N, CA, C and O atoms as a GROMACS GRO file, in nm:
protein
  396
    1MET      N    1   0.100  -0.132   0.005
    1MET     CA    2   0.003   0.012  -0.031
    1MET      C    3   0.091   0.120   0.011
    1MET      O    4   0.172   0.125   0.104
    2THR      N    5   0.053   0.215  -0.090
    2THR     CA    6   0.168   0.343  -0.105
    2THR      C    7   0.088   0.434  -0.023
    2THR      O    8  -0.035   0.433  -0.019
    3ARG      N    9   0.171   0.521   0.049
    3ARG     CA   10   0.104   0.656   0.087
    3ARG      C   11   0.112   0.749   0.016
    3ARG      O   12   0.201   0.768  -0.067
    4ASP      N   13  -0.012   0.846   0.049
    4ASP     CA   14  -0.017   0.965  -0.032
    4ASP      C   15  -0.004   1.088   0.074
    4ASP      O   16  -0.093   1.118   0.154
    5PRO      N   17   0.101   1.144   0.064
    5PRO     CA   18   0.153   1.259   0.172
    5PRO      C   19   0.045   1.360   0.165
    5PRO      O   20   0.034   1.432   0.264
    6GLY      N   21  -0.045   1.383   0.056
    6GLY     CA   22  -0.146   1.506   0.058
    6GLY      C   23  -0.243   1.446   0.134
    6GLY      O   24  -0.277   1.538   0.208
    7LEU      N   25  -0.314   1.340   0.165
    7LEU     CA   26  -0.391   1.301   0.218
    7LEU      C   27  -0.436   1.316   0.392
    7LEU      O   28  -0.549   1.321   0.440
    8GLN      N   29  -0.307   1.320   0.459
    8GLN     CA   30  -0.329   1.345   0.588
    8GLN      C   31  -0.334   1.504   0.616
    8GLN      O   32  -0.373   1.538   0.727
    9PRO      N   33  -0.305   1.579   0.545
    9PRO     CA   34  -0.324   1.736   0.572
    9PRO      C   35  -0.476   1.770   0.511
    9PRO      O   36  -0.545   1.864   0.550
   10GLU      N   37  -0.498   1.710   0.447
   10GLU     CA   38  -0.662   1.732   0.401
   10GLU      C   39  -0.747   1.667   0.492
   10GLU      O   40  -0.854   1.720   0.520
   11ARG      N   41  -0.711   1.546   0.548
   11ARG     CA   42  -0.801   1.505   0.678
   11ARG      C   43  -0.829   1.578   0.783
   11ARG      O   44  -0.936   1.595   0.841
   12THR      N   45  -0.662   1.643   0.814
   12THR     CA   46  -0.658   1.741   0.938
   12THR      C   47  -0.734   1.839   0.924
   12THR      O   48  -0.802   1.878   1.019
   13ARG      N   49  -0.738   1.897   0.802
   13ARG     CA   50  -0.810   2.021   0.759
   13ARG      C   51  -0.997   2.007   0.772
   13ARG      O   52  -1.080   2.090   0.809
   14LEU      N   53  -1.010   1.888   0.733
   14LEU     CA   54  -1.145   1.852   0.761
   14LEU      C   55  -1.190   1.816   0.887
   14LEU      O   56  -1.308   1.826   0.918
   15ALA      N   57  -1.095   1.770   0.969
   15ALA     CA   58  -1.132   1.725   1.127
   15ALA      C   59  -1.149   1.863   1.168
   15ALA      O   60  -1.261   1.882   1.216
   16TRP      N   61  -1.070   1.972   1.166
   16TRP     CA   62  -1.067   2.111   1.216
   16TRP      C   63  -1.195   2.175   1.157
   16TRP      O   64  -1.270   2.236   1.233
   17ARG      N   65  -1.221   2.164   1.030
   17ARG     CA   66  -1.356   2.232   1.005
   17ARG      C   67  -1.491   2.143   1.068
   17ARG      O   68  -1.599   2.195   1.097
   18ARG      N   69  -1.462   2.012   1.082
   18ARG     CA   70  -1.596   1.957   1.152
   18ARG      C   71  -1.588   2.010   1.284
   18ARG      O   72  -1.693   2.059   1.327
   19THR      N   73  -1.485   2.012   1.361
   19THR     CA   74  -1.486   2.042   1.501
   19THR      C   75  -1.529   2.210   1.506
   19THR      O   76  -1.587   2.246   1.609
   20LEU      N   77  -1.508   2.294   1.420
   20LEU     CA   78  -1.568   2.427   1.417
   20LEU      C   79  -1.729   2.437   1.384
   20LEU      O   80  -1.800   2.525   1.433
   21LEU      N   81  -1.776   2.338   1.297
   21LEU     CA   82  -1.905   2.323   1.293
   21LEU      C   83  -1.966   2.261   1.388
   21LEU      O   84  -2.086   2.286   1.398
   22THR      N   85  -1.921   2.190   1.461
   22THR     CA   86  -1.991   2.161   1.615
   22THR      C   87  -1.993   2.263   1.705
   22THR      O   88  -2.098   2.292   1.762
   23LEU      N   89  -1.869   2.334   1.731
   23LEU     CA   90  -1.861   2.420   1.795
   23LEU      C   91  -1.955   2.555   1.798
   23LEU      O   92  -2.006   2.614   1.894
   24THR      N   93  -1.957   2.586   1.641
   24THR     CA   94  -2.094   2.685   1.604
   24THR      C   95  -2.218   2.628   1.651
   24THR      O   96  -2.297   2.706   1.704
   25ALA      N   97  -2.248   2.515   1.641
   25ALA     CA   98  -2.417   2.478   1.683
   25ALA      C   99  -2.410   2.499   1.827
   25ALA      O  100  -2.497   2.566   1.881
   26VAL      N  101  -2.302   2.440   1.904
   26VAL     CA  102  -2.289   2.462   2.074
   26VAL      C  103  -2.316   2.591   2.097
   26VAL      O  104  -2.407   2.619   2.175
   27LEU      N  105  -2.234   2.706   2.027
   27LEU     CA  106  -2.250   2.833   2.077
   27LEU      C  107  -2.362   2.897   2.020
   27LEU      O  108  -2.388   3.006   2.070
   28LEU      N  109  -2.451   2.849   1.909
   28LEU     CA  110  -2.601   2.908   1.871
   28LEU      C  111  -2.659   2.873   1.986
   28LEU      O  112  -2.714   2.959   2.055
   29LEU      N  113  -2.656   2.752   2.019
   29LEU     CA  114  -2.757   2.666   2.145
   29LEU      C  115  -2.729   2.755   2.282
   29LEU      O  116  -2.814   2.801   2.358
   30GLN      N  117  -2.602   2.765   2.290
   30GLN     CA  118  -2.580   2.859   2.399
   30GLN      C  119  -2.630   3.007   2.422
   30GLN      O  120  -2.663   3.063   2.526
   31LEU      N  121  -2.625   3.054   2.290
   31LEU     CA  122  -2.670   3.210   2.302
   31LEU      C  123  -2.808   3.213   2.338
   31LEU      O  124  -2.855   3.310   2.397
   32ARG      N  125  -2.875   3.119   2.307
   32ARG     CA  126  -3.032   3.112   2.368
   32ARG      C  127  -3.038   3.129   2.516
   32ARG      O  128  -3.136   3.171   2.577
   33GLN      N  129  -2.923   3.094   2.569
   33GLN     CA  130  -2.937   3.083   2.737
   33GLN      C  131  -2.875   3.206   2.782
   33GLN      O  132  -2.901   3.237   2.898
   34ALA      N  133  -2.796   3.286   2.712
   34ALA     CA  134  -2.718   3.400   2.743
   34ALA      C  135  -2.795   3.526   2.796
   34ALA      O  136  -2.752   3.612   2.873
   35PHE      N  137  -2.908   3.518   2.742
   35PHE     CA  138  -3.008   3.645   2.796
   35PHE      C  139  -3.116   3.630   2.918
   35PHE      O  140  -3.207   3.708   2.948
   36THR      N  141  -3.080   3.510   2.976
   36THR     CA  142  -3.186   3.463   3.091
   36THR      C  143  -3.160   3.584   3.204
   36THR      O  144  -3.254   3.608   3.279
   37GLY      N  145  -3.043   3.659   3.220
   37GLY     CA  146  -3.040   3.721   3.319
   37GLY      C  147  -2.955   3.667   3.425
   37GLY      O  148  -2.946   3.728   3.532
   38ARG      N  149  -2.878   3.532   3.398
   38ARG     CA  150  -2.823   3.470   3.493
   38ARG      C  151  -2.658   3.490   3.469
   38ARG      O  152  -2.614   3.478   3.354
   39VAL      N  153  -2.596   3.512   3.548
   39VAL     CA  154  -2.452   3.540   3.527
   39VAL      C  155  -2.375   3.416   3.500
   39VAL      O  156  -2.270   3.426   3.436
   40LEU      N  157  -2.419   3.290   3.545
   40LEU     CA  158  -2.349   3.180   3.490
   40LEU      C  159  -2.373   3.152   3.312
   40LEU      O  160  -2.297   3.101   3.230
   41ASP      N  161  -2.474   3.195   3.301
   41ASP     CA  162  -2.535   3.178   3.146
   41ASP      C  163  -2.417   3.260   3.061
   41ASP      O  164  -2.343   3.210   2.977
   42ALA      N  165  -2.418   3.388   3.101
   42ALA     CA  166  -2.348   3.491   3.040
   42ALA      C  167  -2.195   3.458   3.043
   42ALA      O  168  -2.125   3.486   2.946
   43LEU      N  169  -2.147   3.403   3.147
   43LEU     CA  170  -2.017   3.351   3.145
   43LEU      C  171  -1.981   3.229   3.051
   43LEU      O  172  -1.890   3.230   2.969
   44LEU      N  173  -2.063   3.130   3.075
   44LEU     CA  174  -2.063   3.017   2.983
   44LEU      C  175  -2.068   3.068   2.841
   44LEU      O  176  -2.001   3.004   2.760
   45THR      N  177  -2.128   3.158   2.803
   45THR     CA  178  -2.166   3.191   2.641
   45THR      C  179  -2.025   3.266   2.602
   45THR      O  180  -1.975   3.257   2.490
   46GLY      N  181  -1.970   3.339   2.709
   46GLY     CA  182  -1.831   3.429   2.674
   46GLY      C  183  -1.741   3.327   2.633
   46GLY      O  184  -1.687   3.320   2.523
   47ALA      N  185  -1.728   3.240   2.738
   47ALA     CA  186  -1.623   3.125   2.742
   47ALA      C  187  -1.651   3.030   2.587
   47ALA      O  188  -1.555   3.018   2.511
   48ALA      N  189  -1.753   2.983   2.559
   48ALA     CA  190  -1.786   2.956   2.453
   48ALA      C  191  -1.746   3.018   2.328
   48ALA      O  192  -1.695   2.952   2.238
   49LEU      N  193  -1.768   3.141   2.319
   49LEU     CA  194  -1.719   3.242   2.220
   49LEU      C  195  -1.584   3.252   2.225
   49LEU      O  196  -1.537   3.245   2.112
   50LEU      N  197  -1.511   3.263   2.300
   50LEU     CA  198  -1.363   3.268   2.313
   50LEU      C  199  -1.310   3.151   2.262
   50LEU      O  200  -1.212   3.167   2.190
   51VAL      N  201  -1.356   3.015   2.284
   51VAL     CA  202  -1.310   2.892   2.215
   51VAL      C  203  -1.354   2.877   2.098
   51VAL      O  204  -1.285   2.806   2.025
   52TRP      N  205  -1.482   2.936   2.039
   52TRP     CA  206  -1.508   2.928   1.918
   52TRP      C  207  -1.404   3.018   1.830
   52TRP      O  208  -1.363   2.971   1.723
   53LEU      N  209  -1.363   3.143   1.872
   53LEU     CA  210  -1.298   3.236   1.795
   53LEU      C  211  -1.149   3.156   1.807
   53LEU      O  212  -1.091   3.136   1.701
   54ALA      N  213  -1.099   3.119   1.906
   54ALA     CA  214  -0.960   3.011   1.902
   54ALA      C  215  -0.976   2.927   1.794
   54ALA      O  216  -0.896   2.943   1.702
   55VAL      N  217  -1.053   2.848   1.783
   55VAL     CA  218  -1.086   2.723   1.700
   55VAL      C  219  -1.097   2.792   1.559
   55VAL      O  220  -1.023   2.747   1.472
   56LEU      N  221  -1.174   2.889   1.530
   56LEU     CA  222  -1.195   2.959   1.397
   56LEU      C  223  -1.031   3.029   1.347
   56LEU      O  224  -0.984   3.031   1.234
   57VAL      N  225  -0.981   3.073   1.451
   57VAL     CA  226  -0.826   3.111   1.391
   57VAL      C  227  -0.738   2.978   1.348
   57VAL      O  228  -0.666   2.977   1.248
   58VAL      N  229  -0.752   2.879   1.428
   58VAL     CA  230  -0.682   2.761   1.403
   58VAL      C  231  -0.716   2.702   1.286
   58VAL      O  232  -0.635   2.655   1.206
   59THR      N  233  -0.850   2.704   1.271
   59THR     CA  234  -0.897   2.639   1.121
   59THR      C  235  -0.860   2.728   1.010
   59THR      O  236  -0.838   2.675   0.901
   60TRP      N  237  -0.850   2.859   1.020
   60TRP     CA  238  -0.803   2.939   0.925
   60TRP      C  239  -0.695   2.945   0.871
   60TRP      O  240  -0.684   2.967   0.751
   61HIS      N  241  -0.571   2.923   0.968
   61HIS     CA  242  -0.453   2.918   0.950
   61HIS      C  243  -0.429   2.772   0.893
   61HIS      O  244  -0.368   2.775   0.786
   62ARG      N  245  -0.458   2.660   0.934
   62ARG     CA  246  -0.471   2.529   0.883
   62ARG      C  247  -0.492   2.515   0.730
   62ARG      O  248  -0.422   2.453   0.650
   63ALA      N  249  -0.610   2.588   0.705
   63ALA     CA  250  -0.698   2.569   0.582
   63ALA      C  251  -0.614   2.663   0.472
   63ALA      O  252  -0.627   2.641   0.352
   64THR      N  253  -0.537   2.757   0.515
   64THR     CA  254  -0.460   2.853   0.444
   64THR      C  255  -0.295   2.827   0.427
   64THR      O  256  -0.221   2.876   0.343
   65GLY      N  257  -0.267   2.746   0.520
   65GLY     CA  258  -0.135   2.718   0.530
   65GLY      C  259  -0.053   2.836   0.585
   65GLY      O  260   0.068   2.842   0.563
   66ALA      N  261  -0.125   2.939   0.665
   66ALA     CA  262  -0.034   3.029   0.723
   66ALA      C  263  -0.023   2.999   0.853
   66ALA      O  264  -0.014   3.104   0.916
   67GLY      N  265  -0.020   2.895   0.930
   67GLY     CA  266   0.007   2.853   1.070
   67GLY      C  267   0.156   2.871   1.088
   67GLY      O  268   0.233   2.888   0.994
   68PRO      N  269   0.187   2.866   1.206
   68PRO     CA  270   0.334   2.869   1.268
   68PRO      C  271   0.403   2.752   1.201
   68PRO      O  272   0.344   2.644   1.193
   69ARG      N  273   0.514   2.767   1.157
   69ARG     CA  274   0.601   2.680   1.116
   69ARG      C  275   0.672   2.589   1.231
   69ARG      O  276   0.716   2.477   1.203
   70ARG      N  277   0.680   2.629   1.329
   70ARG     CA  278   0.758   2.576   1.425
   70ARG      C  279   0.633   2.559   1.586
   70ARG      O  280   0.546   2.641   1.616
   71PHE      N  281   0.658   2.458   1.644
   71PHE     CA  282   0.568   2.417   1.767
   71PHE      C  283   0.599   2.524   1.855
   71PHE      O  284   0.710   2.571   1.879
   72ASP      N  285   0.471   2.561   1.905
   72ASP     CA  286   0.479   2.672   2.016
   72ASP      C  287   0.473   2.590   2.156
   72ASP      O  288   0.395   2.495   2.164
   73PRO      N  289   0.542   2.621   2.251
   73PRO     CA  290   0.514   2.525   2.364
   73PRO      C  291   0.403   2.576   2.432
   73PRO      O  292   0.357   2.501   2.519
   74TRP      N  293   0.344   2.696   2.413
   74TRP     CA  294   0.226   2.744   2.490
   74TRP      C  295   0.090   2.685   2.447
   74TRP      O  296  -0.012   2.694   2.517
   75SER      N  297   0.098   2.617   2.312
   75SER     CA  298  -0.021   2.579   2.295
   75SER      C  299  -0.086   2.480   2.352
   75SER      O  300  -0.209   2.488   2.355
   76VAL      N  301  -0.034   2.386   2.400
   76VAL     CA  302  -0.089   2.248   2.434
   76VAL      C  303  -0.138   2.295   2.585
   76VAL      O  304  -0.247   2.247   2.617
   77PRO      N  305  -0.080   2.374   2.676
   77PRO     CA  306  -0.122   2.407   2.813
   77PRO      C  307  -0.250   2.510   2.800
   77PRO      O  308  -0.333   2.518   2.890
   78LEU      N  309  -0.259   2.588   2.679
   78LEU     CA  310  -0.365   2.700   2.655
   78LEU      C  311  -0.492   2.615   2.624
   78LEU      O  312  -0.600   2.632   2.680
   79THR      N  313  -0.465   2.515   2.519
   79THR     CA  314  -0.569   2.438   2.461
   79THR      C  315  -0.637   2.358   2.601
   79THR      O  316  -0.759   2.355   2.616
   80ALA      N  317  -0.554   2.301   2.688
   80ALA     CA  318  -0.612   2.210   2.786
   80ALA      C  319  -0.669   2.295   2.903
   80ALA      O  320  -0.754   2.254   2.981
   81LEU      N  321  -0.621   2.399   2.904
   81LEU     CA  322  -0.691   2.508   3.011
   81LEU      C  323  -0.810   2.545   2.966
   81LEU      O  324  -0.903   2.564   3.045
   82GLY      N  325  -0.826   2.563   2.810
   82GLY     CA  326  -0.941   2.638   2.766
   82GLY      C  327  -1.057   2.502   2.765
   82GLY      O  328  -1.178   2.525   2.766
   83ALA      N  329  -1.010   2.380   2.761
   83ALA     CA  330  -1.108   2.277   2.752
   83ALA      C  331  -1.149   2.250   2.904
   83ALA      O  332  -1.270   2.243   2.927
   84ALA      N  333  -1.059   2.235   3.010
   84ALA     CA  334  -1.090   2.236   3.140
   84ALA      C  335  -1.205   2.362   3.178
   84ALA      O  336  -1.318   2.349   3.224
   85GLY      N  337  -1.146   2.459   3.149
   85GLY     CA  338  -1.239   2.566   3.181
   85GLY      C  339  -1.391   2.568   3.142
   85GLY      O  340  -1.481   2.603   3.220
   86LEU      N  341  -1.408   2.528   3.015
   86LEU     CA  342  -1.537   2.480   2.964
   86LEU      C  343  -1.605   2.371   3.030
   86LEU      O  344  -1.726   2.372   3.052
   87ALA      N  345  -1.521   2.271   3.061
   87ALA     CA  346  -1.590   2.148   3.123
   87ALA      C  347  -1.637   2.206   3.263
   87ALA      O  348  -1.752   2.179   3.299
   88VAL      N  349  -1.548   2.290   3.351
   88VAL     CA  350  -1.595   2.327   3.472
   88VAL      C  351  -1.727   2.403   3.447
   88VAL      O  352  -1.832   2.367   3.499
   89LEU      N  353  -1.715   2.508   3.365
   89LEU     CA  354  -1.835   2.582   3.323
   89LEU      C  355  -1.975   2.520   3.293
   89LEU      O  356  -2.084   2.562   3.333
   90GLY      N  357  -1.950   2.406   3.210
   90GLY     CA  358  -2.052   2.320   3.196
   90GLY      C  359  -2.108   2.250   3.296
   90GLY      O  360  -2.230   2.235   3.294
   91VAL      N  361  -2.035   2.196   3.398
   91VAL     CA  362  -2.078   2.121   3.494
   91VAL      C  363  -2.160   2.233   3.588
   91VAL      O  364  -2.266   2.205   3.643
   92ALA      N  365  -2.105   2.341   3.597
   92ALA     CA  366  -2.165   2.437   3.712
   92ALA      C  367  -2.280   2.477   3.631
   92ALA      O  368  -2.380   2.484   3.702
   93HIS      N  369  -2.296   2.499   3.536
   93HIS     CA  370  -2.408   2.525   3.428
   93HIS      C  371  -2.519   2.400   3.446
   93HIS      O  372  -2.635   2.440   3.454
   94VAL      N  373  -2.503   2.280   3.453
   94VAL     CA  374  -2.611   2.160   3.453
   94VAL      C  375  -2.648   2.147   3.629
   94VAL      O  376  -2.754   2.107   3.677
   95LEU      N  377  -2.524   2.194   3.705
   95LEU     CA  378  -2.575   2.172   3.859
   95LEU      C  379  -2.660   2.281   3.905
   95LEU      O  380  -2.745   2.264   3.992
   96GLY      N  381  -2.633   2.419   3.836
   96GLY     CA  382  -2.719   2.535   3.851
   96GLY      C  383  -2.844   2.511   3.835
   96GLY      O  384  -2.925   2.554   3.917
   97GLY      N  385  -2.886   2.433   3.718
   97GLY     CA  386  -3.036   2.409   3.658
   97GLY      C  387  -3.049   2.480   3.545
   97GLY      O  388  -3.042   2.603   3.546
   98VAL      N  389  -3.066   2.417   3.447
   98VAL     CA  390  -3.123   2.478   3.335
   98VAL      C  391  -3.275   2.512   3.306
   98VAL      O  392  -3.362   2.425   3.301
   99ARG      N  393  -3.299   2.647   3.290
   99ARG     CA  394  -3.434   2.681   3.289
   99ARG      C  395  -3.482   2.718   3.157
   99ARG      O  396  -3.600   2.750   3.141
   0.00000   0.00000   0.00000
């Protein structure tokens, strides 16, 4: 079986696009809750918007090939922090009760 070096970058771009599409759907659903007057809902919406913007930038850079050429050591901890922060806010949202 021969490998095609062009397929892996294409699969990676498609995966980032699917991730962005999923996050867009989550953000749109969360926007419905943002205007309930609860601080937690506004905080969760703001966090979801920040994560969506970060993934949008990464997806754009991956699709255009304008991404960084070398590994940035801060990217992994910041990604983990963003995911953990969204998880904590999501749990607080569920425990706070959705109305």
